[in-house]
N, C-alpha and C positions, 0 to 999 in steps of 0.2 A: 312102516304102512305107506310111507310116500313112495318107498322103493317099489312096492307092491301096484301103486296106481301111476307109476312113470312109464311112459311108451318108451318103447325103442327109439323113436326119432328127438322124444325130450331126453333121453338120457346122451344119444350121439350129439345132439346140440350143446348140451352143457360142458359135454367133452373137449368140444371144438372149441367154444369158448375158453374154457380152460388152458388149453393147448394155445391158442394164439395170446392170451395173457401172460405166459411163460415165455413165448418167444420173444413178446413186446419187449418185456424187462430184459431178458437176457440180452437184446439188442441194444435198449439204451445201455446197459453195463457194458457191454461190449465196445461199443462205439466211445464210450467216456473213456473206459480204461486206454484205449488204443490212443486218443489223442492227446491224453494227459503222458502217455508212454512216450510217444513221438516228440511231445514237446521237451521232454527232460532226459532223452536218450541222447541227444548231438547239441552241441555248439558250437558256433562258428570261432575258428581259430585262425590266425592270420601268422603262416610261419615266416622265417628267415628271408624269404623269396619273394616276400610280399603276397603270397598265394592264401586266398581265404578259402578255408575247406572245413565242411561239417564234421567233425571227428566225437567220437561216443564220449560221454560221460565217465562211463565205466569199463574201460575195453577189457577184454578177455582173453583176447590171442592177439599178438603182438609181434610181427616181425621186424626186426632192427636189420637196416643194412649200412650200419656204421659200427666199428669197433669201438668209438668213443661212445656212441648212444647205448652199446651193450655193456659195456663198464659201467657204466653210470646207474643204468637198470639195476645191475647187480648190486653196487653200493647204496642204493636204495631200497634194496629188498625186494625189489620187483622183477626177480628173474621168472617166479613162477607163471609171469604172464607172456614170456618168451616163447612161441613156438617156432622162430625160425630166425636164423642169423648167416650170415656170410661166412665164407671161410678163414677170413682174416680177423674174425671175432673170436680170438684165443685167450682172451683175459677176462675173468678170471680162468683156470684151467676148467672149471666146472661148466663153462660154456660151451666146451666140445661136446656134451649130451643132449645139445639142442641139435634139432636138424637143420643143416645146413642147405641154403637155397643158391649157392655156387658166390662166383665172383662178384665184384663191386662195378667194375665199370661196364662189364658183360652181365647185366642181372638178368636172371631167369625169373622172366615174368610170370610164366605159365606156373613153375614151381611154386612162387608166392600165392599166386590164386589157388593153389589147390590145397593149401595150409589153409584156407579158409580165415583169414587175418580181419580183425574187424578195424586194425590201424596198421599201418607201416609208416617206423620213422627211418626217416633216411639222413645222410650228411651230406656235403657238398662234390662229393666223387658219382654221385647219381647222373647218369644222362638223363636231360629233361625227356627225351625221347620214351624213356622208362617209366617215367614219372606220369605222363599222358597216358600210355599206354594202360597203367594201373588205374587210373583215375576213369577212363573209358570203361574199364571192368567193375566200376564201383567198388574200388577198393580205395578208402581215404589214405594220403599220404602226406605226412609233413615233413619240412625238413629242418635239421637244428644242424647249423653249422660250426666249424669253428669259428673264434672272437679274434679278433686283432690283437687285444692286449689279455694278460692272464685273469684279469679283472673278470673278463667274458667268461671264463670256466663257472663263475656262481650265476651267471644269466642261466646260462646253458642248463645247468644241475636244476634252477628252478623250474625251467621252461620243460624238461623230461619230468620233473617230479607232478607239474601240473597234467601234462598227456597221460601220465602214467596212474594218477590217481595218488601220488605219494607226494604231498604238497609239506608235510608235517616234516616227513623223513628227509626232505630237500631241504629246508630250512635248517634242521639239526645238523647234515653234512656239511653245509656251509657254514655254519658258525664253528665246527670242526676243522674244516680247514684253516678257515681266518685266526682259530686261535693258535694251532700249530705253527703257523706260518708268522706270526707274531713274536710267539719265542724263538724261533729260526731267525729272526730278523733282530731281536734285541740279542742274542746273543753274539749277532755278526757284528752289531755296532761297539759290543764290549771288547771284540779281539780283533787283531789287525787293522786298528782305526786309524794307527799312522804311517803303514804300509801301504804303498803303491798297490793297485789291482793287477793281480796276473793277466795276461792277456790269453784269449781262448779262441779256438777257432771251429765251430760247430760244423759237420761235416753230414749233407743231406745226400750228395752225390758225388763221385769223383770217376776219374778218368777219361777216355778218349771223346766221351759224350759232352764232357766240359766240368766244370767244378760249380757245386750248387751248396747254399747256405742259408741259415735265415738272416735276414736284415735287421736294421733297428725297429722296423715296423711290425714287429712279430711277437706272439706271444712267447717264442721260443727265446728270442733276447731278453725279455723279461725275465726268464727262468735263469739265463745265465746272470745276468744282473744281481737276482736276487740272492743268487750262490756266492756274490762277492767276485764276479769276474767281469772281465773288460772285455766286451764282444769286438773283434776286429772289423768284423762287416756290420757294426751299427749305424754306419753311415750310409750303406747302400739301401734300396728298396727293391721289392723283388728276390729272387733267391739265386741269379748268378754273379758268379764272382772269378775274377780272372785268377788264372796260374800267377803271373806276374806280380799282381796284389797280394798273393798268399805267399809268396816266397819272401817279397819285400818285407811285410809284417813280422813273418817268422814268428807265430805266436808261441807264448810260453807252454800252453796245452793245448791238445787235438782232443775234441770230443765225438764221438759216431758210436753208431751201433756197434755191440759187443761181436756180434757174426762179420761184420766187416774191418776188424781190427787188423788183422793180420794180411789181410790182402793191400790193405793202405799201407801199412809197414814196410813192406817189400815191394813196393811199386815205386820206381823211378817219375818223377823227380820228388815224390812225396818222403822218401828215405831221407833226404837231404834236409827236413827240417829238423830243426833243434829238438822240439817236442819228441820226434821219433827216436832221435839219436840220444836223448837222454831218457826214454822210458817214460815220456810225461803224455801217452796217448789212454784217454779215459773211454774204455768200452762200457757203453752204459745199456742197460736192459731197454730192448726194444719197445716201445711204447707209451713208455716214461716220460718221455721230452716232444717226441714227434707227434701224440693225440694230445689234446686239451682234456685230461680227466683227474680226478684225485691224486694219481701217482705222479703228477709232476712235482708233489712235494717229496719224493722220493728221488728225484732227479736233482732239486735244488741240493739234498742232503749229499748225495751222493759226488756230485761235483764240489761241493764246498770240502767235504773229507779230505778231498785227494790234492786241491790246491792248497789246503793250509799243512800237507805233511813237510 
């Protein structure tokens, strides 16, 4: 009956009011939802270079430009978040299935942006210029660098765990590493306690360009010490080491990347070192000692097994 008595203008008026009411409610819900989302979506994070960046609370697409970051993300079970990595991010082998963005020092910014990441986690090798380019393009980038001492590994695992939303996994991984290291330490203290430590030299670089090693102010020195060895370069800071000092110290063991062993042993004057003549050159898997990663424990065990033979 009301419908019959309603005029077209009355019906249009009611429709108009209903539409306006719906639009008003939708606007309120939309605005309220957007404000809440924006407040919860990011937080201020200060990285290792003291740069404060707004990073996503739950990143879904991450590009890693650091082999150590990539390896730790896998160890945390966060590899599903990785959409890009460098050519040098080769461990674990599964990392090879993730799209590469090229090198490290010559970062391909355009390639990174094309992957549409909501976060980039870098290391110390990334040029500041590249970071600024990404920032200008609206891509949040934070830096997690290797720490001076071995204990810094725990801090880096915690930082990365927070950034990728795996804080519980990071805590668990740190406890696991500490537990394994404690067992190694107890075992070491119970053996060879009366014997002098074997001297060792870690080769970072060698040849005409100079000799480079890890001094006492490095996490690598801590690894050598935890393995029960004496780093002949523990008194230096930086990485440069003279040929004269190396020949004079004539270490019991030489440690270097496995792929460099043959060249080192066949190059003069390194072939005159006692360690080379007696077959005491330890070729170690790349990444286990030169990166600050959970595999540092593998380096401790490998070195210790050799020097205890």
